N, C-alpha and C positions, 0 to 999 in steps of 0.2 A: 505494498500499498504503497500510495509517495503521499507527500505532503499533503498536496492538494487534496487528496478523498480524505485526507486523516481530520483535515481545517471541516471538510462535507460531512465526517462522522460528530465531530464535536458541536458543529455545531446539531444538529439533530440532536445530542444528548440534552444540548440546553434549551432549546425550542421545547421539549418532552419532558423537560425535568418539570415537578411543582414545587421544589424548591433551590437552594444554592447556596455552597460553602463556598467560600472564596480563600483557600492560603498561600501565603506569599511567606519567600524568606527573602537574605540579601538580596539575588538578583533583578527583582524586583525593581529595586531604584535606581539598576546601572540606567536606563532609558529615561529616567530624569536628569541626566547627569550627575546622578552619587558616585561615590568610588566602589570598587571591586576590592572588596578587604579581598578576597581568592589566594592562598597563600601570602606568605612573608612578600615574597617578592611587589603583588596587589598591591595590600598594605603599604611597603614602603615608596612606593610610586606615588600615591594617595597623599604620605605622611614623610620626606625623605628623611626629616629629624631624626624618626626614632630609626632611621637607620643608622644614621651619624652615632646613635647614642646603642646600637645595638639591639633595640628594642624590638618586638615582634608584636602584632595585634591582639594577643595572650597576655602579653608583658602589659602593655599601655592599657588593659581591657581591665583593670584590678584594684578594691576598693584600698590596698594596702597604700598605693600614691595618697590617697584623701587624709590617708592616717599620717603618714611621715613626709610630706611634701602638699598643702593639701594644692599650693599656687599650679604644678606639677599635672597632680591630678587632675584639676579642673583647667588646664591650657587643652588636654585632648578632648572632655565632654565638651568644653566650654564652647570650641571650635564647631565641633558634632554639632551644640545647640546652633548654634549663628548660620552653620551650613544648612539642616533641616531646615529653618527660622523660614531660605530667601529661596526653600528647590521648591521649585513647579511643582507637581504633576502630571505624568506626561500620558497620554490621550486615551490608552486605556483604561485608564480608571473610570472616564468618561463613556466608554466602551461599555467597561460591568456595567453602571448605573441604566446606560438605555436598554441596556438588557432584562436589567432587571422592570426597568418602566413597563416595559412591551411586553415581559410576560408574565406582569403579575406576582414575581418573584417572591418571597419570602425570603430571606437571604445574610448573612452571618458573613464576619469575614474573620479569620483567626490567621496572624503574621508575627513571625518573631522578630520586627523591625518594630527598633524603638526610635523611627524617623515621625512619626503622625501625619505621616503623608497621605493616606486615607481615608481620617475627619479631614483633612485640606482638602483634597477633593469633593468633598461632601455626605461619605457614608455615614451611617446615624449613628454617638459615639456608643449607644448602648447597645449597637449590633457587631462593636468587634472585641474582640479577644485577642490582647496585646500579649504573648507569654512570657516573655522576657520583661513586661515594665515599658517607661514609657519616658526620654529626655524630658520631656516637653513637662514630668510630674517631678519633685524634690524629696527626700525625706532627711530626718535627721541624720548623722553618718552612726552615730553610737549605737546603739538611737535611743533619745532619751523617751522615746514614747512610741504611737503609731499611726501619729500626724503623717500623710502624703495632701504635698498641697502642690496647686499649679507653679509653672516654673515660671513666672515672671521675670528673671534674673534678665538684666544689660553683661553679657562677658566681656570683655577686649582681652582679645589674648596677643601676647609677641609673635607673631611664626618662625620667628627668627631659632627662638626658644621653646617654643609650646609652653609657657608662664602666663597662666591667666595672673589678670593687675588686680581683679577682685575675688574672692572668693565670698560665695551666699550662704548665710549662713542661716541656724535653725531656729522656725519663725518664734519659737521655744525656749528656750535653752542656751540660744546664744550659739549657740557648737556653731564645726566645719558642719555644712549640709554638701547630700551629696544627691545625683539623680537616681529614682525609684526607679533601677533598671538591674537587671540579674548579673552583673559579672562574673568574669573566673576567679574560680578560689573566695566567692562570696558568702558570706555569713553572717552579715547583716539588711541585706535586703527586707522589704516591709512587703509583704507578698499580699495583703489585704484586697488591695485594687483588684492584682489581675488574678488574687478569686473569688470575686465578686464578677469579673468576666465572666470566670468560668463557670459561674452559676445559668450566668444566663445563655451560654451554648448550651450548655446542657437543658436546659429548658423546651428551648431550640430543637435541640434534635429531640427531643423526648413527643414534641407539639405533632414533629414530620417524620417517625419512623416509620410509619404506612405508606411515605410517600415517596414518589420517584423522586432521588436525590441525584444531583448533580455535582462536580467536585473538582471548578477551577483552581489551580496550581501553580504557582509560576516562582521561578526563581529560585526553588532550596534545595539546596544539594547537600552530597553525602557529609560532609567536614561534619554539621552539627544537624543530623535527621528529625530534627525535631518533628518540622512539620512535613517532611517527604512519610514519617512513620504516621500523624495520624491522619494524612489524606489515603493513605493504607488502609487504614484500622477504621474509616468511614466505608471505603469501597467493600472490606469484611465483613465488617457487624452492621450496618445498614444497606448494604447492599447497592451504596451511589456506581457510579458513573465518576472514575476520576477520570481528566483531563490534564496532564501533565506536562508544562512548557517550560523546558530549558535548553541550551544551547551545548551542552554538555553535557548532563547527567540526567538526561530521559529516560531512562531506559523504566519500565513498566510491566508489571506482565500483564497478558489478557486476562477480558476482554475491555480490561482501560486503554485509554489512549496514550502513545507521548507522542509532542512535537517538539522538535530537534531546533526549535529558533528560540531567539528573546523573548521574551515576556512581550515586547508593543509590536510585533512579526505575528506573533501567535493570535493576539487578541484582534490582529487587523486583519491574519485570516479567515478568522472564524467568522470576522464582523463580515465580510466579505457574501460571505456565503448565505449566511440570516440575512443579510439584505436582497435576497430573493428568492427568501420561503413568505 
């Protein structure tokens, strides 16, 4: 089956679905111009300063820095905060919303991304599960309590040293604040916000247990396979048809569909077929 045939099969699955789950990994943001952290060299291409320091993505995305050197910890996350705030979601997000409206699909988004791009594109906050948290929310580093609050900080970063000029503070104790993101070797992440989102997703699945469910997965790789496993579990437990869009790691067993292309290319290919229905 060639790629165009796969686009037609994917379009058919979406048109016949009674509910839709959208799952997305880091590759979803590449078409919006966000950096690809795939492997150390991909990370260092986006952040050459860390290559000079000999730090990988795993090293940089570690809460240790917030304790030992908060300005350095916030250098990385402050830069990412600013980047995500100014990035516009690519046209694929709008295509997904068009299909939801056209076929009157109840839907839910599950993403490992912390960038808030689905909310910015117009998806309902109540229908999004961010499994690793969000850079647009903060918590206390300690933590001193269970508070999670919106990140409204303005964080200037010296790009030569990757150090923040200001350090966000906890709204309760005044100590260092950190993003409400699950990092590597992280034992202080507050998961309450994500747990509430998980509860909403569980309720969605319960409501649609006996209906035809389609899953559109984009940019979910094997390095951290949380999203891939979820898509496959939905296929196994709920009989969902999974459409996996991934240019390098698109493999998935039948009866599911593999589209070996980028997220935007895959969504546009499906859209061309849907336009003829």
